[in-house]
TORPA-4810 file (N, C-alpha, C, O; in nm, 3 decimals):
<nodes>
NODE_1_4.716_18.334_-11.104_4.823_18.263_-11.173_4.789_18.116_-11.193_4.825_18.058_-11.295_M
NODE_2_4.719_18.054_-11.097_4.683_17.913_-11.108_4.590_17.889_-11.226_4.598_17.786_-11.293_A
NODE_3_4.500_17.985_-11.252_4.407_17.971_-11.365_4.485_17.971_-11.495_4.458_17.890_-11.584_I
NODE_4_4.581_18.063_-11.508_4.662_18.068_-11.629_4.735_17.937_-11.648_4.746_17.888_-11.760_T
NODE_5_4.786_17.878_-11.541_4.855_17.750_-11.548_4.761_17.641_-11.598_4.803_17.554_-11.675_K
NODE_6_4.634_17.645_-11.555_4.538_17.543_-11.598_4.514_17.546_-11.748_4.484_17.443_-11.808_K
NODE_7_4.526_17.664_-11.810_4.498_17.671_-11.954_4.624_17.675_-12.038_4.616_17.674_-12.161_I
NODE_8_4.739_17.678_-11.975_4.864_17.680_-12.049_4.937_17.551_-12.020_5.008_17.540_-11.920_T
NODE_9_4.921_17.453_-12.107_4.989_17.327_-12.083_5.112_17.315_-12.171_5.146_17.407_-12.245_D
NODE_10_5.176_17.204_-12.162_5.307_17.187_-12.225_5.299_17.141_-12.370_5.371_17.049_-12.409_A
NODE_11_5.216_17.202_-12.448_5.212_17.171_-12.591_5.320_17.249_-12.663_5.369_17.349_-12.612_L
NODE_12_5.356_17.205_-12.782_5.452_17.283_-12.859_5.396_17.423_-12.886_5.275_17.443_-12.885_P
NODE_13_5.483_17.516_-12.908_5.440_17.655_-12.930_5.361_17.670_-13.059_5.282_17.763_-13.071_K
NODE_14_5.380_17.582_-13.154_5.303_17.589_-13.279_5.231_17.458_-13.301_5.284_17.350_-13.274_K
NODE_15_5.109_17.469_-13.351_5.034_17.351_-13.391_5.023_17.359_-13.542_4.962_17.452_-13.596_I
NODE_16_5.082_17.265_-13.610_5.087_17.273_-13.756_5.172_17.393_-13.793_5.272_17.422_-13.726_G
NODE_17_5.135_17.462_-13.898_5.210_17.582_-13.936_5.120_17.704_-13.928_5.144_17.806_-13.994_S
NODE_18_5.016_17.694_-13.845_4.919_17.802_-13.836_4.957_17.901_-13.728_5.071_17.945_-13.718_K
NODE_19_4.860_17.934_-13.646_4.875_18.034_-13.541_4.954_17.976_-13.425_4.930_17.861_-13.387_V
NODE_20_5.047_18.052_-13.366_5.117_18.001_-13.248_5.016_17.967_-13.138_4.922_18.042_-13.113_P
NODE_21_5.037_17.853_-13.073_4.943_17.803_-12.973_4.934_17.894_-12.851_4.834_17.890_-12.779_A
NODE_22_5.035_17.976_-12.827_5.031_18.062_-12.709_4.972_18.199_-12.741_4.979_18.290_-12.658_D
NODE_23_4.914_18.215_-12.857_4.858_18.344_-12.898_4.707_18.343_-12.903_4.648_18.363_-13.010_R
NODE_24_4.643_18.319_-12.792_4.497_18.331_-12.787_4.463_18.478_-12.785_4.539_18.558_-12.729_L
NODE_25_4.352_18.516_-12.844_4.310_18.655_-12.837_4.282_18.689_-12.691_4.251_18.600_-12.611_S
NODE_26_4.292_18.814_-12.657_4.268_18.857_-12.519_4.127_18.819_-12.474_4.107_18.776_-12.360_A
NODE_27_4.031_18.834_-12.563_3.892_18.799_-12.531_3.878_18.650_-12.504_3.811_18.610_-12.409_T
NODE_28_3.942_18.568_-12.586_3.934_18.423_-12.567_4.003_18.382_-12.438_3.952_18.299_-12.364_T
NODE_29_4.117_18.442_-12.411_4.190_18.410_-12.288_4.105_18.445_-12.165_4.098_18.367_-12.070_K
NODE_30_4.041_18.561_-12.168_3.954_18.601_-12.056_3.835_18.507_-12.042_3.794_18.473_-11.931_K
NODE_31_3.781_18.464_-12.155_3.668_18.371_-12.156_3.709_18.240_-12.089_3.636_18.189_-12.002_F
NODE_32_3.823_18.184_-12.127_3.871_18.058_-12.070_3.901_18.076_-11.921_3.870_17.989_-11.841_I
NODE_33_3.961_18.188_-11.885_3.991_18.215_-11.744_3.862_18.226_-11.661_3.856_18.177_-11.548_E
NODE_34_3.761_18.289_-11.717_3.634_18.301_-11.645_3.568_18.164_-11.627_3.516_18.133_-11.520_R
NODE_35_3.570_18.083_-11.732_3.516_17.948_-11.720_3.594_17.868_-11.615_3.535_17.792_-11.539_L
NODE_36_3.726_17.886_-11.611_3.808_17.816_-11.512_3.769_17.855_-11.370_3.768_17.772_-11.280_S
NODE_37_3.737_17.981_-11.351_3.692_18.027_-11.218_3.552_17.974_-11.186_3.526_17.929_-11.074_R
NODE_38_3.464_17.980_-11.285_3.325_17.939_-11.262_3.309_17.787_-11.252_3.215_17.738_-11.189_D
NODE_39_3.399_17.713_-11.313_3.393_17.567_-11.313_3.529_17.511_-11.269_3.602_17.455_-11.351_Y
NODE_40_3.563_17.527_-11.141_3.697_17.489_-11.093_3.726_17.339_-11.098_3.842_17.300_-11.087_P
NODE_41_3.626_17.257_-11.113_3.649_17.112_-11.120_3.700_17.068_-11.258_3.739_16.953_-11.276_D
NODE_42_3.700_17.160_-11.354_3.741_17.129_-11.490_3.874_17.196_-11.521_3.904_17.304_-11.470_F
NODE_43_3.952_17.130_-11.605_4.076_17.189_-11.657_4.053_17.217_-11.805_3.993_17.136_-11.875_T
NODE_44_4.100_17.332_-11.851_4.087_17.371_-11.992_4.225_17.367_-12.053_4.318_17.432_-12.005_F
NODE_45_4.239_17.289_-12.160_4.371_17.261_-12.216_4.371_17.278_-12.368_4.270_17.251_-12.434_S
NODE_46_4.482_17.324_-12.422_4.497_17.338_-12.567_4.529_17.203_-12.629_4.599_17.121_-12.570_R
NODE_47_4.478_17.182_-12.748_4.504_17.057_-12.820_4.473_17.072_-12.967_4.456_17.183_-13.016_G
NODE_48_4.466_16.961_-13.037_4.443_16.966_-13.181_4.296_16.967_-13.218_4.259_17.013_-13.326_K
NODE_49_4.209_16.916_-13.129_4.066_16.919_-13.157_3.990_16.921_-13.025_4.041_16.877_-12.922_Q
NODE_50_3.869_16.972_-13.031_3.788_16.984_-12.910_3.745_16.846_-12.864_3.701_16.763_-12.943_E
NODE_51_3.757_16.824_-12.733_3.699_16.704_-12.675_3.695_16.715_-12.523_3.762_16.799_-12.463_H
NODE_52_3.615_16.629_-12.466_3.595_16.622_-12.322_3.651_16.489_-12.272_3.618_16.384_-12.327_W
NODE_53_3.734_16.493_-12.170_3.787_16.371_-12.111_3.726_16.352_-11.972_3.761_16.425_-11.879_S
NODE_54_3.636_16.256_-11.957_3.577_16.231_-11.826_3.679_16.176_-11.726_3.662_16.192_-11.606_P
NODE_55_3.783_16.111_-11.777_3.887_16.055_-11.690_3.962_16.164_-11.613_3.992_16.149_-11.495_K
NODE_56_3.993_16.274_-11.683_4.075_16.379_-11.622_3.998_16.509_-11.598_4.054_16.607_-11.551_T
NODE_57_3.868_16.508_-11.632_3.787_16.631_-11.622_3.849_16.746_-11.702_3.852_16.860_-11.657_N
NODE_58_3.898_16.712_-11.820_3.967_16.811_-11.903_3.887_16.840_-12.029_3.837_16.750_-12.097_T
NODE_59_3.876_16.968_-12.058_3.814_17.015_-12.182_3.928_17.067_-12.269_3.998_17.161_-12.233_I
NODE_60_3.945_17.003_-12.383_4.053_17.041_-12.474_3.995_17.123_-12.588_3.888_17.092_-12.639_T
NODE_61_4.068_17.228_-12.627_4.024_17.313_-12.737_4.140_17.339_-12.831_4.256_17.331_-12.792_F
NODE_62_4.106_17.369_-12.955_4.206_17.396_-13.058_4.230_17.547_-13.064_4.142_17.621_-13.108_N
NODE_63_4.347_17.594_-13.021_4.373_17.738_-13.017_4.391_17.803_-13.154_4.398_17.925_-13.164_P
NODE_64_4.399_17.722_-13.261_4.418_17.781_-13.394_4.286_17.818_-13.461_4.285_17.878_-13.568_T
NODE_65_4.173_17.781_-13.397_4.042_17.817_-13.453_4.011_17.964_-13.423_4.081_18.029_-13.345_L
NODE_66_3.908_18.015_-13.486_3.866_18.152_-13.460_3.816_18.161_-13.316_3.771_18.062_-13.259_T
NODE_67_3.823_18.280_-13.255_3.772_18.296_-13.118_3.628_18.248_-13.103_3.593_18.187_-13.002_P
NODE_68_3.545_18.274_-13.201_3.405_18.231_-13.195_3.394_18.079_-13.190_3.320_18.025_-13.107_E
NODE_69_3.467_18.009_-13.277_3.461_17.864_-13.279_3.522_17.803_-13.153_3.476_17.699_-13.106_L
NODE_70_3.624_17.867_-13.097_3.680_17.820_-12.970_3.574_17.829_-12.861_3.555_17.734_-12.785_I
NODE_71_3.504_17.943_-12.852_3.401_17.959_-12.749_3.290_17.854_-12.766_3.249_17.791_-12.669_R
NODE_72_3.243_17.836_-12.889_3.138_17.738_-12.913_3.184_17.598_-12.872_3.112_17.526_-12.803_F
NODE_73_3.304_17.561_-12.914_3.357_17.427_-12.884_3.378_17.404_-12.736_3.344_17.297_-12.684_G
NODE_74_3.435_17.502_-12.668_3.460_17.489_-12.524_3.327_17.476_-12.448_3.316_17.393_-12.358_V
NODE_75_3.230_17.556_-12.484_3.099_17.546_-12.418_3.034_17.410_-12.443_2.974_17.351_-12.353_L
NODE_76_3.047_17.360_-12.565_2.992_17.230_-12.599_3.058_17.119_-12.517_2.990_17.032_-12.462_H
NODE_77_3.190_17.121_-12.510_3.261_17.018_-12.434_3.236_17.032_-12.284_3.226_16.932_-12.214_E
NODE_78_3.224_17.155_-12.235_3.187_17.177_-12.095_3.051_17.115_-12.067_3.030_17.054_-11.962_L
NODE_79_2.959_17.131_-12.160_2.825_17.074_-12.143_2.833_16.921_-12.133_2.764_16.861_-12.051_A
NODE_80_2.918_16.858_-12.215_2.937_16.713_-12.202_2.981_16.679_-12.059_2.933_16.584_-11.999_H
NODE_81_3.074_16.758_-12.008_3.123_16.734_-11.872_3.016_16.751_-11.767_3.004_16.668_-11.677_G
NODE_82_2.940_16.858_-11.778_2.834_16.884_-11.680_2.724_16.778_-11.687_2.660_16.746_-11.587_L
NODE_83_2.702_16.726_-11.806_2.601_16.621_-11.825_2.655_16.482_-11.790_2.584_16.382_-11.797_L
NODE_84_2.783_16.478_-11.751_2.849_16.351_-11.713_2.849_16.248_-11.825_2.836_16.128_-11.801_K
NODE_85_2.863_16.297_-11.950_2.871_16.206_-12.063_3.005_16.133_-12.059_3.111_16.194_-12.047_H
NODE_86_2.997_16.001_-12.068_3.120_15.921_-12.066_3.127_15.830_-12.187_3.212_15.848_-12.274_K
NODE_87_3.040_15.734_-12.192_3.041_15.636_-12.300_2.903_15.630_-12.364_2.804_15.677_-12.307_N
NODE_88_2.899_15.574_-12.481_2.771_15.551_-12.548_2.773_15.410_-12.603_2.878_15.357_-12.639_Y
NODE_89_2.656_15.350_-12.610_2.650_15.211_-12.654_2.606_15.196_-12.799_2.612_15.087_-12.855_S
NODE_90_2.563_15.304_-12.860_2.520_15.295_-12.999_2.517_15.431_-13.065_2.526_15.536_-13.001_G
NODE_91_2.503_15.427_-13.196_2.506_15.549_-13.277_2.397_15.648_-13.239_2.422_15.768_-13.231_D
NODE_92_2.276_15.598_-13.216_2.167_15.689_-13.183_2.188_15.754_-13.047_2.153_15.871_-13.026_F
NODE_93_2.246_15.678_-12.954_2.276_15.735_-12.822_2.380_15.846_-12.835_2.370_15.949_-12.768_E
NODE_94_2.479_15.826_-12.920_2.580_15.929_-12.943_2.516_16.056_-12.997_2.545_16.166_-12.950_L
NODE_95_2.430_16.042_-13.096_2.363_16.158_-13.155_2.278_16.230_-13.050_2.274_16.353_-13.047_L
NODE_96_2.210_16.154_-12.965_2.129_16.212_-12.858_2.219_16.291_-12.761_2.184_16.402_-12.721_K
NODE_97_2.333_16.234_-12.723_2.425_16.301_-12.632_2.476_16.432_-12.693_2.488_16.533_-12.623_M
NODE_98_2.506_16.429_-12.821_2.555_16.550_-12.888_2.448_16.659_-12.888_2.477_16.775_-12.863_E
NODE_99_2.324_16.620_-12.917_2.214_16.717_-12.913_2.196_16.776_-12.775_2.177_16.897_-12.761_G
NODE_100_2.202_16.692_-12.672_2.189_16.741_-12.534_2.301_16.838_-12.499_2.278_16.941_-12.436_E
NODE_101_2.423_16.805_-12.542_2.537_16.892_-12.512_2.523_17.028_-12.582_2.552_17.131_-12.522_A
NODE_102_2.478_17.028_-12.707_2.460_17.156_-12.776_2.349_17.239_-12.712_2.359_17.361_-12.701_W
NODE_103_2.243_17.172_-12.669_2.133_17.243_-12.603_2.183_17.311_-12.475_2.155_17.429_-12.452_H
NODE_104_2.256_17.237_-12.391_2.308_17.296_-12.267_2.413_17.402_-12.297_2.417_17.505_-12.230_L
NODE_105_2.499_17.379_-12.396_2.602_17.477_-12.432_2.540_17.610_-12.471_2.590_17.716_-12.434_A
NODE_106_2.431_17.605_-12.545_2.367_17.731_-12.586_2.307_17.804_-12.466_2.306_17.927_-12.463_S
NODE_107_2.259_17.730_-12.367_2.207_17.793_-12.244_2.320_17.854_-12.162_2.309_17.967_-12.115_K
NODE_108_2.429_17.779_-12.144_2.544_17.831_-12.068_2.601_17.953_-12.139_2.639_18.051_-12.074_I
NODE_109_2.608_17.947_-12.271_2.664_18.057_-12.349_2.598_18.190_-12.320_2.665_18.294_-12.320_G
NODE_110_2.468_18.190_-12.296_2.397_18.315_-12.269_2.453_18.386_-12.146_2.456_18.509_-12.142_L
NODE_111_2.497_18.310_-12.047_2.557_18.367_-11.925_2.686_18.442_-11.958_2.725_18.535_-11.887_K
NODE_112_2.753_18.401_-12.067_2.881_18.461_-12.105_2.869_18.551_-12.228_2.971_18.591_-12.285_Y
NODE_113_2.747_18.582_-12.268_2.728_18.668_-12.385_2.760_18.599_-12.516_2.790_18.665_-12.615_G
NODE_114_2.754_18.467_-12.519_2.784_18.390_-12.639_2.654_18.326_-12.690_2.591_18.248_-12.620_V
NODE_115_2.618_18.362_-12.810_2.498_18.304_-12.871_2.542_18.203_-12.976_2.605_18.237_-13.076_T
NODE_116_2.506_18.078_-12.952_2.537_17.972_-13.048_2.414_17.954_-13.135_2.310_17.908_-13.088_I
NODE_117_2.426_17.992_-13.259_2.312_17.987_-13.350_2.268_17.845_-13.383_2.348_17.752_-13.383_G
NODE_118_2.140_17.831_-13.411_2.084_17.701_-13.446_2.149_17.645_-13.572_2.165_17.524_-13.584_E
NODE_119_2.186_17.732_-13.666_2.254_17.685_-13.788_2.385_17.617_-13.753_2.418_17.511_-13.808_D
NODE_120_2.461_17.677_-13.662_2.589_17.618_-13.621_2.565_17.482_-13.554_2.634_17.384_-13.584_H
NODE_121_2.469_17.477_-13.465_2.439_17.353_-13.393_2.398_17.243_-13.491_2.449_17.131_-13.485_I
NODE_122_2.307_17.275_-13.581_2.260_17.175_-13.677_2.372_17.132_-13.772_2.379_17.016_-13.812_Q
NODE_123_2.458_17.226_-13.808_2.571_17.192_-13.895_2.665_17.095_-13.824_2.714_17.000_-13.886_N
NODE_124_2.689_17.117_-13.695_2.774_17.025_-13.619_2.706_16.889_-13.604_2.770_16.785_-13.620_C
NODE_125_2.578_16.890_-13.576_2.504_16.763_-13.565_2.501_16.690_-13.699_2.500_16.567_-13.703_L
NODE_126_2.501_16.766_-13.809_2.506_16.705_-13.943_2.633_16.622_-13.961_2.631_16.522_-14.032_D
NODE_127_2.745_16.664_-13.898_2.868_16.585_-13.913_2.846_16.446_-13.854_2.896_16.348_-13.908_T
NODE_128_2.772_16.438_-13.744_2.741_16.308_-13.684_2.641_16.232_-13.771_2.656_16.112_-13.794_Y
NODE_129_2.539_16.302_-13.817_2.438_16.235_-13.901_2.503_16.177_-14.027_2.475_16.064_-14.066_R
NODE_130_2.591_16.257_-14.090_2.659_16.210_-14.210_2.747_16.090_-14.179_2.750_15.993_-14.255_D
NODE_131_2.819_16.097_-14.067_2.907_15.988_-14.025_2.826_15.861_-13.999_2.863_15.752_-14.044_W
NODE_132_2.715_15.876_-13.928_2.630_15.761_-13.897_2.567_15.702_-14.023_2.555_15.581_-14.037_L
NODE_133_2.529_15.790_-14.114_2.471_15.744_-14.241_2.575_15.663_-14.319_2.543_15.558_-14.375_H
NODE_134_2.697_15.711_-14.322_2.804_15.642_-14.393_2.833_15.506_-14.329_2.850_15.407_-14.400_H
NODE_135_2.838_15.500_-14.197_2.865_15.375_-14.124_2.757_15.271_-14.147_2.785_15.151_-14.149_R
NODE_136_2.634_15.318_-14.165_2.521_15.225_-14.174_2.497_15.172_-14.315_2.405_15.092_-14.336_S
NODE_137_2.578_15.213_-14.411_2.558_15.167_-14.549_2.627_15.033_-14.572_2.747_15.019_-14.550_E
NODE_138_2.551_14.938_-14.616_2.604_14.804_-14.643_2.710_14.813_-14.753_2.685_14.870_-14.859_C
NODE_139_2.829_14.757_-14.729_2.934_14.762_-14.831_2.905_14.674_-14.951_2.970_14.688_-15.055_P
NODE_140_2.809_14.583_-14.939_2.777_14.493_-15.051_2.663_14.543_-15.139_2.671_14.537_-15.261_S
NODE_141_2.555_14.594_-15.075_2.438_14.631_-15.156_2.392_14.776_-15.134_2.292_14.818_-15.193_C
NODE_142_2.461_14.852_-15.052_2.433_14.994_-15.026_2.303_15.022_-14.952_2.259_15.137_-14.947_S
NODE_143_2.241_14.920_-14.896_2.122_14.941_-14.814_2.166_14.998_-14.679_2.269_14.959_-14.626_T
NODE_144_2.089_15.091_-14.625_2.119_15.146_-14.493_2.042_15.068_-14.387_1.922_15.045_-14.400_H
NODE_145_2.113_15.028_-14.283_2.055_14.942_-14.180_2.084_14.999_-14.041_2.159_15.095_-14.026_V
NODE_146_2.023_14.937_-13.940_2.045_14.977_-13.802_2.161_14.899_-13.742_2.189_14.786_-13.781_L
NODE_147_2.227_14.961_-13.648_2.341_14.903_-13.580_2.296_14.785_-13.493_2.191_14.791_-13.429_Q
NODE_148_2.375_14.678_-13.491_2.344_14.562_-13.408_2.412_14.569_-13.272_2.353_14.530_-13.172_Q
NODE_149_2.535_14.619_-13.269_2.610_14.636_-13.144_2.699_14.758_-13.162_2.695_14.823_-13.267_S
NODE_150_2.777_14.790_-13.062_2.860_14.910_-13.068_2.944_14.915_-13.195_2.965_15.023_-13.251_T
NODE_151_2.993_14.801_-13.241_3.081_14.803_-13.357_3.036_14.713_-13.473_3.115_14.685_-13.563_S
NODE_152_2.912_14.669_-13.471_2.867_14.576_-13.575_2.734_14.619_-13.638_2.641_14.663_-13.571_T
NODE_153_2.730_14.604_-13.771_2.607_14.621_-13.849_2.581_14.491_-13.924_2.674_14.418_-13.958_Y
NODE_154_2.454_14.464_-13.950_2.418_14.348_-14.031_2.306_14.391_-14.126_2.203_14.444_-14.083_R
NODE_155_2.329_14.366_-14.253_2.232_14.406_-14.355_2.116_14.307_-14.359_2.137_14.187_-14.375_C
NODE_156_1.997_14.357_-14.346_1.877_14.272_-14.353_1.843_14.237_-14.498_1.764_14.146_-14.523_Y
NODE_157_1.902_14.309_-14.593_1.874_14.286_-14.735_1.958_14.171_-14.791_1.904_14.080_-14.855_N
NODE_158_2.090_14.175_-14.768_2.178_14.075_-14.829_2.250_13.987_-14.727_2.317_13.891_-14.765_C
NODE_159_2.237_14.019_-14.597_2.298_13.937_-14.494_2.443_13.971_-14.460_2.501_13.907_-14.372_G
NODE_160_2.502_14.069_-14.527_2.641_14.107_-14.498_2.651_14.163_-14.356_2.564_14.239_-14.313_T
NODE_161_2.756_14.126_-14.286_2.786_14.181_-14.154_2.918_14.255_-14.166_3.011_14.205_-14.230_T
NODE_162_2.929_14.372_-14.105_3.055_14.447_-14.107_3.078_14.516_-13.974_2.985_14.547_-13.899_W
NODE_163_3.205_14.537_-13.948_3.246_14.601_-13.823_3.288_14.744_-13.853_3.342_14.775_-13.959_K
NODE_164_3.263_14.831_-13.755_3.305_14.970_-13.763_3.375_15.006_-13.634_3.356_14.939_-13.532_V
NODE_165_3.455_15.108_-13.638_3.524_15.153_-13.517_3.424_15.221_-13.424_3.333_15.290_-13.469_S
NODE_166_3.442_15.201_-13.296_3.358_15.271_-13.199_3.431_15.393_-13.143_3.379_15.459_-13.053_S
NODE_167_3.549_15.422_-13.194_3.629_15.535_-13.146_3.565_15.668_-13.174_3.505_15.690_-13.279_G
NODE_168_3.579_15.759_-13.077_3.519_15.892_-13.090_3.588_15.975_-13.197_3.522_16.056_-13.262_R
NODE_169_3.718_15.956_-13.217_3.792_16.048_-13.302_3.812_15.998_-13.444_3.891_16.055_-13.520_F
NODE_170_3.742_15.892_-13.481_3.751_15.846_-13.619_3.648_15.916_-13.706_3.651_15.906_-13.829_V
NODE_171_3.557_15.987_-13.642_3.453_16.059_-13.717_3.518_16.179_-13.786_3.587_16.258_-13.722_R
NODE_172_3.498_16.192_-13.917_3.555_16.308_-13.986_3.482_16.436_-13.944_3.360_16.446_-13.953_P
NODE_173_3.558_16.532_-13.899_3.500_16.660_-13.859_3.497_16.751_-13.981_3.585_16.743_-14.067_Y
NODE_174_3.398_16.836_-13.988_3.398_16.934_-14.095_3.367_17.069_-14.034_3.295_17.079_-13.934_R
NODE_175_3.420_17.171_-14.094_3.392_17.306_-14.047_3.251_17.344_-14.090_3.199_17.293_-14.189_L
NODE_176_3.192_17.432_-14.015_3.057_17.473_-14.049_3.058_17.552_-14.179_3.154_17.622_-14.210_T
NODE_177_2.951_17.540_-14.254_2.941_17.609_-14.383_2.948_17.760_-14.367_3.004_17.830_-14.452_K
NODE_178_2.892_17.809_-14.256_2.882_17.953_-14.239_2.993_18.012_-14.154_2.991_18.132_-14.125_N
NODE_179_3.091_17.930_-14.112_3.194_17.985_-14.025_3.293_18.069_-14.104_3.323_18.042_-14.220_S
NODE_180_3.343_18.171_-14.038_3.441_18.260_-14.101_3.576_18.220_-14.046_3.603_18.235_-13.927_K
NODE_181_3.662_18.168_-14.132_3.795_18.126_-14.086_3.902_18.202_-14.159_4.021_18.180_-14.134_Q
</nodes>
């Protein structure tokens, strides 16, 4: 019963107008319960998007996604937790952390009969690459440059300096091209 409590938090019964939040497939529910038993230091919680909170040791997942995408996302966020990912100081470090998390997630997945395909991993990493590419484009002359600090870029071509958000959730997420939703 305690495991069920860990994955059933006080969110509204519906998220958006999609699938009721309390209607996880039996397979997904068993998967989350098994992870809760195997990784008792972590809490698995429903939310609007997947993420890992190092402050609370909580892995949040979106229950309205397909069972396959939920499993992939939960394994990925669990990997962040196991790797003790907390903060990053620059864009390249973030991309490196994401790659490490996907690598570990695919290894953990094998223990649970979940195969995360390389296409899915690269498609997810592409969301970061695209985001980083967009952030690095000079608003004055469109030259792509390297980051100077966590939130600052400076164009070596025209001298323009601009600030960007360092927030994790400002990155636009996109669904994988090959996912079935």
